[in-house]
N, C-alpha and C positions, 0 to 999 in steps of 0.2 A: 581594102586591107586584107580580107580573107583570101582574095585571089593572089596577092603578093606572097602570103605564107605558103599557099599551095605550090606556087612556082619555086619558092625557096626550098621547100622539101623535095620537089621533083629534081631540081638541079643538084642538091646535096646527095640524094640517093643515086642519081646517075654518076656523079663524081666518085662516090664510094665504090660502086660496082666497077667503075673504070680502074680505081686504085687497087682493087683486088685481082687484077689481071694476072699477076705472077702465079696465083693459085690455080687458074684455069687455062692459061695460055703459056705454052712453052715456046722457046725459040729466041734467038738472039737478034737484036736490032743494033744499029750503029749507036755509038755514044751520043752524037748530036740528036738523033731521033729520040733516044731514050730520055735525054734531058728536055727535049721539046714536049714529050709526054708528061714529064714532071710539071712543066709550065702549064699544060692543060689542066692537070689536077689542081694546082695552086689557084689558077684562074677560076675554075669551076667552084671550088670551095669558097674562095673570096667573094665571088659573085653571089653565091647563096647566102653568105654572111651579110652582105649588103642588103639583100632582099629581106632578111630577117630583122635587121637592126636599123635601117634608115629612119623609120618613124621614131624609134626610141632615141637614137643618137641625136636627132634634130631637136627633140624636146629636152634632153638632159644636158647635152654639150659638155661632157666630162673630159678632162685632160688625160685620163688614164688610157684612152684610145690612142693618143699620140705615142705613149710608151710602148703599147702593144704593137703599133704599126712599125716601130723602129726595131724592136727586139725580135719579133717572130720571124721576119725574113732571115735574120742572122741564124736563128735556131734551125730554120728550114735548110739553109745552106750547110750547116753543121751536119745534118742528116745525110748530106751528099759529099762528105769529106772523102777525097779520093783514096787516101791510104786505108780507110776503114770500109770503103764501099764493097770491097771484095767479100767481106763477111756477109753482106746482104745479098750478093749475087749467088752465093753458094746455097742458100736456102730460100725456096719460094715463100715459105711462111714468114721469114724475117723480111724478105723483100716486100711482101704485101703489108706487113706491119709498118715498115718504113713509109710506104705510100700512105697508109692511114695516118701516120704521124704528120706527113706533109698536109694532108687534107685537114686534120685537126688544127694545125698551126695556121693554115690559110684562113680559118674562121676568124682569126684576129688581125689579119693583115689589113 
């Protein structure tokens, strides 16, 4: 159990550092690569959430997780709305905040 939590924290910290890349790395990448990097963030955060919650979810079996699993990907996609995305691209701080929003939402996927 303790080992699982250590791995969960390690994955979450690594994902968060990766999500902050706009603050310490400049340069443009293609749109497909950029969206693939978003997928990596979502997957890393979701994986850490699974490591944190699997024992609890199995014991409690609450249906609220079904609602979270349906709603949070929709919210994550809203953060990548094409007409609003230019705002995030202009500011590294806003871009990093958007990435952290994706990481936070992925904790509920």
